[in-house]
C-alpha positions as CSV (number, residue, x, y, z in Angstrom):
1,X,138.4,156.5,74.0
2,X,141.0,156.8,76.8
3,X,142.8,153.5,77.4
4,X,141.6,151.9,74.2
5,X,144.0,149.7,72.2
6,X,144.1,148.7,68.5
7,X,144.6,145.2,67.2
8,X,143.1,141.9,67.8
9,X,142.5,141.1,71.5
10,X,143.2,137.5,72.5
11,X,141.6,137.5,75.9
12,X,140.6,133.9,75.2
13,X,142.0,132.5,71.9
14,X,139.4,129.7,72.1
15,X,136.3,130.5,70.0
16,X,133.2,130.8,72.2
17,X,130.3,128.5,71.6
18,X,126.8,128.7,73.0
19,X,125.7,125.4,74.6
20,X,123.1,123.2,73.0
21,X,122.1,121.2,76.1
22,X,122.5,123.3,79.3
23,X,120.8,120.9,81.7
24,X,122.8,117.9,80.4
25,X,126.0,120.0,80.6
26,X,125.3,120.8,84.3
27,X,124.7,117.1,85.1
28,X,127.9,116.0,83.4
29,X,129.9,118.7,85.2
30,X,128.6,117.8,88.6
31,X,129.1,114.1,88.0
32,X,132.6,114.6,86.9
33,X,133.5,116.6,90.0
34,X,132.1,113.9,92.3
35,X,134.3,111.4,90.4
36,X,137.5,113.1,91.6
37,X,136.6,113.4,95.3
38,X,139.7,111.6,96.5
39,X,142.0,113.5,98.9
40,X,145.6,113.1,97.9
41,X,148.7,112.5,100.0
42,X,150.3,115.7,98.9
43,X,154.0,115.9,99.6
44,X,154.3,119.2,97.7
45,X,153.5,122.0,100.1
46,X,153.3,125.7,99.4
47,X,152.9,128.8,101.7
48,X,153.1,126.4,104.6
49,X,150.7,123.6,103.7
50,X,148.4,125.3,101.2
51,X,148.3,123.8,97.7
52,X,148.4,125.7,94.4
53,X,148.6,122.5,92.4
54,X,144.8,122.1,91.7
55,X,144.9,120.2,88.3
56,X,144.7,123.3,86.1
57,X,146.9,124.8,83.4
58,X,148.2,127.4,85.9
59,X,150.8,124.8,87.0
60,X,152.7,125.8,83.9
61,X,153.0,129.4,85.1
62,X,153.7,128.7,88.9
63,X,150.1,129.9,89.3
64,X,151.2,133.5,88.7
65,X,148.2,135.8,88.1
66,X,145.7,132.9,88.3
67,X,143.2,135.1,90.0
68,X,143.0,137.5,87.0
69,X,143.5,135.2,84.1
70,X,139.9,134.0,84.0
71,X,140.2,132.0,80.8
72,X,138.9,128.6,81.9
73,X,136.7,126.9,84.6
74,X,139.6,126.9,87.2
75,X,138.6,130.5,87.9
76,X,135.8,129.0,90.0
77,X,138.7,128.2,92.4
78,X,141.1,131.1,91.9
79,X,138.6,133.9,91.6
80,X,134.8,133.1,91.2
81,X,134.2,136.7,89.9
82,X,136.2,135.7,86.8
83,X,133.4,133.3,85.8
84,X,131.7,136.3,84.1
85,X,134.5,136.2,81.5
86,X,133.3,132.7,80.4
87,X,130.3,131.9,78.2
88,X,128.3,128.7,78.0
89,X,129.2,125.7,80.1
90,X,132.6,124.2,80.5
91,X,134.4,121.5,82.5
92,X,138.1,121.3,83.4
93,X,139.6,118.1,84.9
94,X,143.3,117.7,85.7
95,X,145.8,115.4,87.4
96,X,149.3,116.2,88.6
97,X,152.0,113.7,89.5
98,X,154.4,114.9,92.2
99,X,157.6,113.1,93.2
100,X,160.8,114.2,94.9
101,X,163.2,114.0,97.8
102,X,162.7,115.1,101.4
103,X,165.6,113.5,103.3
104,X,166.5,114.5,106.9
105,X,170.3,114.5,107.3
106,X,171.0,114.8,111.0
107,X,174.4,115.8,112.3
108,X,176.5,115.3,115.4
109,X,174.6,118.0,117.3
110,X,171.6,115.8,117.5
111,X,170.8,114.5,121.0
112,X,169.1,111.1,121.3
113,X,169.0,108.1,123.7
114,X,169.6,105.9,120.7
115,X,173.2,104.7,120.4
116,X,173.2,105.7,116.7
117,X,171.8,108.8,115.0
118,X,169.7,107.7,112.1
119,X,168.3,109.8,109.3
120,X,164.7,109.3,108.1
121,X,165.4,108.3,104.4
122,X,163.2,109.9,101.8
123,X,160.1,111.0,103.7
124,X,158.5,112.0,100.5
125,X,157.6,110.0,97.4
126,X,155.1,109.9,94.6
127,X,151.6,111.5,95.0
128,X,148.8,112.2,92.6
129,X,147.0,115.5,92.9
130,X,143.5,115.7,91.4
131,X,141.2,118.7,90.6
132,X,137.9,119.4,88.9
133,X,136.2,122.7,88.0
134,X,132.9,123.5,86.3
135,X,131.2,126.7,85.3
136,X,127.8,127.3,83.8
137,X,125.5,130.2,82.9
138,X,122.3,130.8,84.8
139,X,119.4,133.2,84.0
140,X,119.8,137.0,84.5
141,X,123.6,136.9,83.8
142,X,124.5,134.9,86.8
143,X,127.3,132.3,86.6
144,X,127.5,129.2,88.8
145,X,130.8,127.4,89.4
146,X,132.1,124.4,91.3
147,X,135.7,123.6,92.3
148,X,136.9,120.5,94.1
149,X,140.6,119.9,95.0
150,X,142.9,119.3,97.9
151,X,143.4,122.8,99.4
152,X,145.7,122.1,102.3
153,X,147.8,119.1,103.1
154,X,150.9,117.0,103.2
155,X,152.2,113.6,104.4
156,X,155.5,112.2,105.5
157,X,156.7,108.6,105.9
158,X,160.1,108.2,107.6
159,X,162.3,105.1,107.9
160,X,161.3,102.7,110.6
161,X,164.3,103.4,112.9
162,X,164.8,107.1,112.3
163,X,165.9,109.2,115.3
164,X,162.7,111.2,115.6
165,X,160.3,108.2,115.6
166,X,159.1,108.8,119.1
167,X,157.5,112.0,117.8
168,X,156.4,111.0,114.3
169,X,157.0,107.9,112.2
170,X,154.5,108.9,109.6
171,X,151.7,111.4,109.3
172,X,149.1,112.7,106.9
173,X,147.0,115.9,107.1
174,X,144.7,116.7,104.1
175,X,141.9,119.2,103.8
176,X,139.8,118.6,100.7
177,X,137.8,121.6,99.3
178,X,134.3,121.6,97.8
179,X,133.6,125.2,96.7
180,X,130.3,126.2,95.0
181,X,130.2,129.8,94.0
182,X,128.2,132.5,92.1
183,X,129.3,135.5,90.1
184,X,127.6,138.5,88.6
185,X,128.9,141.4,86.4
186,X,127.7,144.5,88.2
187,X,129.0,146.7,85.4
188,X,131.1,146.2,82.2
189,X,134.2,146.7,84.3
190,X,133.4,145.1,87.7
191,X,132.3,141.6,88.5
192,X,131.7,140.1,92.0
193,X,131.8,136.5,93.2
194,X,131.2,134.6,96.4
195,X,130.4,131.2,97.9
196,X,131.0,128.8,100.7
197,X,134.2,126.9,101.1
198,X,133.5,123.4,102.5
199,X,136.4,121.5,103.9
200,X,136.7,117.8,104.7
201,X,139.8,117.4,106.9
202,X,141.4,114.0,107.7
203,X,144.4,113.5,110.0
204,X,146.4,110.4,110.8
205,X,149.8,110.0,112.7
206,X,151.9,107.1,113.9
207,X,154.7,107.2,116.5
208,X,157.1,104.8,118.0
209,X,156.4,105.2,121.6
210,X,159.8,104.2,123.0
211,X,163.3,103.3,121.9
212,X,163.0,99.8,123.4
213,X,163.2,96.6,121.5
214,X,160.0,95.7,119.8
215,X,159.2,99.3,119.1
216,X,155.6,99.6,120.3
217,X,153.5,102.1,118.4
218,X,150.7,104.6,119.0
219,X,148.5,105.6,116.1
220,X,145.9,108.3,115.5
221,X,143.4,106.7,113.3
222,X,141.5,108.8,110.7
223,X,140.5,111.8,112.8
224,X,138.2,113.8,110.6
225,X,135.8,116.7,110.4
226,X,133.6,118.8,108.0
227,X,133.8,122.5,108.3
228,X,132.7,125.6,106.4
229,X,134.1,129.0,105.6
230,X,133.6,131.5,102.8
231,X,135.2,133.0,99.7
232,X,134.7,136.6,98.3
233,X,136.2,138.0,95.1
234,X,136.2,140.8,92.5
235,X,137.4,141.2,89.0
236,X,138.1,144.7,87.8
237,X,138.8,145.7,84.1
238,X,140.1,149.3,84.3
239,X,141.4,149.3,80.7
240,X,141.0,147.1,77.7
241,X,143.4,144.2,78.0
242,X,143.9,144.7,81.8
243,X,142.3,142.6,84.5
244,X,142.8,142.8,88.2
245,X,141.6,140.1,90.5
246,X,141.1,140.3,94.3
247,X,140.3,137.2,96.3
248,X,139.7,136.6,100.0
249,X,139.2,133.3,101.8
250,X,138.0,133.3,105.4
251,X,139.4,131.4,108.3
252,X,138.1,127.8,108.7
253,X,138.3,125.8,111.9
254,X,138.4,122.0,111.7
255,X,137.7,120.1,114.9
256,X,138.9,116.6,114.0
257,X,137.9,113.7,116.2
258,X,139.2,110.1,116.1
259,X,140.7,107.3,118.0
260,X,144.3,106.8,119.2
261,X,145.5,103.3,119.6
262,X,148.0,103.1,122.5
263,X,150.9,100.6,122.8
264,X,149.2,99.0,125.9
265,X,146.3,97.9,123.7
266,X,143.9,100.6,124.9
267,X,142.0,103.1,122.7
268,X,141.3,106.7,123.6
269,X,139.4,109.5,122.0
270,X,141.6,112.3,120.5
271,X,140.3,115.7,119.5
272,X,142.6,118.1,117.6
273,X,141.6,121.6,116.4
274,X,143.2,122.9,113.2
275,X,142.7,126.6,112.3
276,X,143.2,126.9,108.5
277,X,144.0,130.6,108.0
278,X,142.4,133.5,106.2
279,X,144.2,134.8,103.2
280,X,144.1,137.4,100.4
281,X,145.5,137.5,96.9
282,X,145.7,140.3,94.3
283,X,146.4,139.3,90.7
284,X,147.1,141.1,87.4
285,X,146.6,140.0,83.8
286,X,148.1,142.5,81.3
287,X,148.0,142.1,77.5
288,X,151.1,143.7,75.9
289,X,150.2,142.8,72.3
290,X,147.7,140.5,70.6
291,X,150.0,137.6,71.4
292,X,151.9,138.4,74.6
293,X,150.5,138.8,78.1
294,X,152.2,139.3,81.5
295,X,150.7,137.9,84.7
296,X,151.6,138.6,88.4
297,X,150.2,138.2,91.9
298,X,150.9,138.9,95.5
299,X,149.3,137.3,98.6
300,X,149.3,137.1,102.3
301,X,148.1,134.2,104.5
302,X,147.5,134.3,108.3
303,X,149.5,131.2,109.2
304,X,150.2,132.4,112.7
305,X,146.6,131.3,113.5
306,X,147.8,127.7,112.8
307,X,150.5,128.0,115.4
308,X,148.8,126.9,118.5
309,X,146.9,123.6,118.1
310,X,144.6,122.5,120.9
311,X,144.7,118.7,121.6
312,X,142.5,116.7,123.9
313,X,143.5,113.1,124.6
314,X,140.8,111.5,126.7
315,X,140.4,113.7,129.8
316,X,143.8,115.4,129.3
317,X,143.9,118.7,127.4
318,X,146.9,120.6,126.1
319,X,148.2,122.8,123.3
320,X,150.9,122.2,120.8
321,X,152.8,125.4,120.2
322,X,154.5,125.5,116.8
323,X,155.6,129.1,116.6
324,X,154.3,129.7,113.1
325,X,154.1,133.1,111.5
326,X,152.3,134.7,108.5
327,X,153.5,134.0,105.0
328,X,153.8,136.1,101.8
329,X,153.5,135.1,98.2
330,X,154.9,136.6,95.0
331,X,154.4,135.3,91.4
332,X,155.2,136.4,87.9
333,X,154.6,134.7,84.6
334,X,154.2,135.2,80.8
335,X,151.7,133.8,78.3
336,X,152.4,133.7,74.5
337,X,149.5,132.9,72.1
338,X,151.2,131.4,69.1
339,X,147.9,130.8,67.3
340,X,144.3,129.9,67.9
341,X,145.5,126.3,68.4
342,X,148.5,126.8,70.7
343,X,149.5,128.9,73.8
344,X,152.9,128.7,75.6
345,X,153.5,129.9,79.1
346,X,156.1,130.0,81.9
347,X,156.4,131.4,85.4
348,X,158.0,131.8,88.8
349,X,156.6,131.7,92.3
350,X,157.9,132.4,95.8
351,X,156.4,131.7,99.3
352,X,158.0,132.8,102.5
353,X,158.6,130.3,105.4
354,X,156.0,130.1,108.2
355,X,158.5,128.8,110.7
356,X,162.0,129.4,111.9
357,X,164.5,126.5,111.8
358,X,164.5,126.5,115.6
359,X,160.8,125.6,115.7
360,X,160.6,123.3,112.7
361,X,158.9,120.0,113.6
362,X,159.3,116.9,111.4
363,X,155.6,116.1,111.1
364,X,155.1,119.2,108.9
365,X,158.4,120.0,107.3
366,X,157.9,123.3,105.5
367,X,160.1,126.3,104.6
368,X,160.6,128.9,101.9
369,X,159.4,127.5,98.5
370,X,160.5,128.5,95.0
371,X,158.6,127.3,91.9
372,X,159.9,127.3,88.3
373,X,157.3,126.3,85.6
374,X,156.6,125.9,81.9
375,X,153.6,124.7,80.0
376,X,151.5,124.6,76.8
377,X,147.9,124.6,75.9
378,X,146.8,122.9,72.7
379,X,143.3,123.2,71.1
380,X,142.9,120.5,68.5
381,X,139.1,121.2,68.4
382,X,137.2,124.3,69.1
383,X,135.5,122.6,72.0
384,X,138.6,120.9,73.4
385,X,141.8,122.1,75.1
386,X,144.6,119.9,76.4
387,X,147.3,121.4,78.7
388,X,150.7,120.0,79.7
389,X,152.7,121.5,82.5
390,X,155.9,120.9,84.4
391,X,157.1,122.5,87.7
392,X,160.2,122.3,89.8
393,X,159.6,123.0,93.5
394,X,162.6,123.8,95.7
395,X,162.4,124.0,99.5
396,X,165.1,126.4,100.8
397,X,166.5,126.5,104.3
398,X,164.6,123.4,105.5
399,X,166.7,122.6,108.6
400,X,166.6,121.8,112.3
401,X,168.4,124.1,114.7
402,X,168.3,122.6,118.2
403,X,164.7,121.4,117.9
404,X,163.6,119.6,121.0
405,X,160.8,117.2,120.1
406,X,157.7,117.0,122.4
407,X,156.6,115.9,124.8
408,X,159.7,115.7,127.0
409,X,162.6,116.8,124.7
410,X,164.5,113.5,125.1
411,X,165.4,114.0,121.4
412,X,166.9,117.2,120.1
413,X,167.3,117.5,116.3
414,X,170.1,119.2,114.4
415,X,170.7,119.0,110.7
416,X,168.7,119.7,107.5
417,X,166.7,118.1,104.7
418,X,169.2,117.4,102.0
419,X,167.9,117.3,99.3
420,X,164.5,119.0,99.6
421,X,162.7,119.3,96.2
422,X,159.9,118.0,94.1
423,X,159.1,117.5,90.4
424,X,155.5,118.0,89.3
425,X,154.0,117.2,85.9
426,X,150.4,117.8,85.1
427,X,147.8,117.3,82.3
428,X,144.4,118.9,82.2
429,X,141.5,118.7,79.8
430,X,139.0,121.5,79.2
431,X,135.7,120.8,77.4
432,X,133.1,123.4,76.4
433,X,129.5,122.3,75.9
């Protein structure tokens, strides 16, 4: 047959087992996902503020080719159509610890009414990132999956007296995803998947309102919103040992409402609209031998839609113009199946910057990102897999170039974040029922 290959295929080195208690497995999976619904303060950002670090083994490959790998329940997030490659019921839970340095180093070009130019210290720190994924079989060949993780987000916490404190002292924006989905194998070479993407977005920010003694503060207190978009995906298998995944996420608009506490003791309603962008990713999984596989992916995200953010403070309406642009993603990785008990992997990922240094604002410091990752997957039992992963994340070109801070430009920032990097170590556990 054209395109056939000899030798043992290791599409999934883990032996497949039929479940004994499907209803109990479904209840356990849903309960476990509810148990990890805790939005994280995620300093590690990617492709602007999207997060690839979802608590899955893909961390050990810089998430390269994740939409085509389809070897565990995290495919419910990366590409729901890939759920047709799984049998039975399985649960994947993971946690990632992220820590690093994000230190603004301002130079003599900075303009400020302060008598001294002060840096912000390490605006980053330690953050846990959690994720849960579940897949089960339904009648008529249908698969159902659930993914829950922080999808977008970041937070910063600067030193008390840093020069940009009249714009931001600390801030946090997190959009947490709940994504149920369904998949069906239309033919033996084509599977389709789709489902809603439900976001819970929460936003807080604190500023030092003046440079006067006493430092009065203004604080946006837990503005939040629930919003819904959609996900659509396909998995194509043109040849034995080859999988191509295509994934599309729609734009999602979050209309966060909360209170702002003003220095004079008054409270006002604040309404901020965030447009989380549409995006598409194409992934490849290619077996070279029964032990070696290459993975790759490319993606585009419409971050220019995040650029203009409408804000209403009481009766006063305005728009924050960030000057953001679309981003591109490239990833490449390798997977080596040493035995039925052990798989090794490594990978590289790149994301372009959504903003020029002349438009970078310190509440969302983001730039080009480079990821370098290694990991292993151990299977001590036929129903159990434990994955360990490490990733180094480097932010390139994260700098200020004559950035006038809103609202009146009394502070103009020059300098860069030096250093700007993060370490990420993760562990995940996969259980088949």
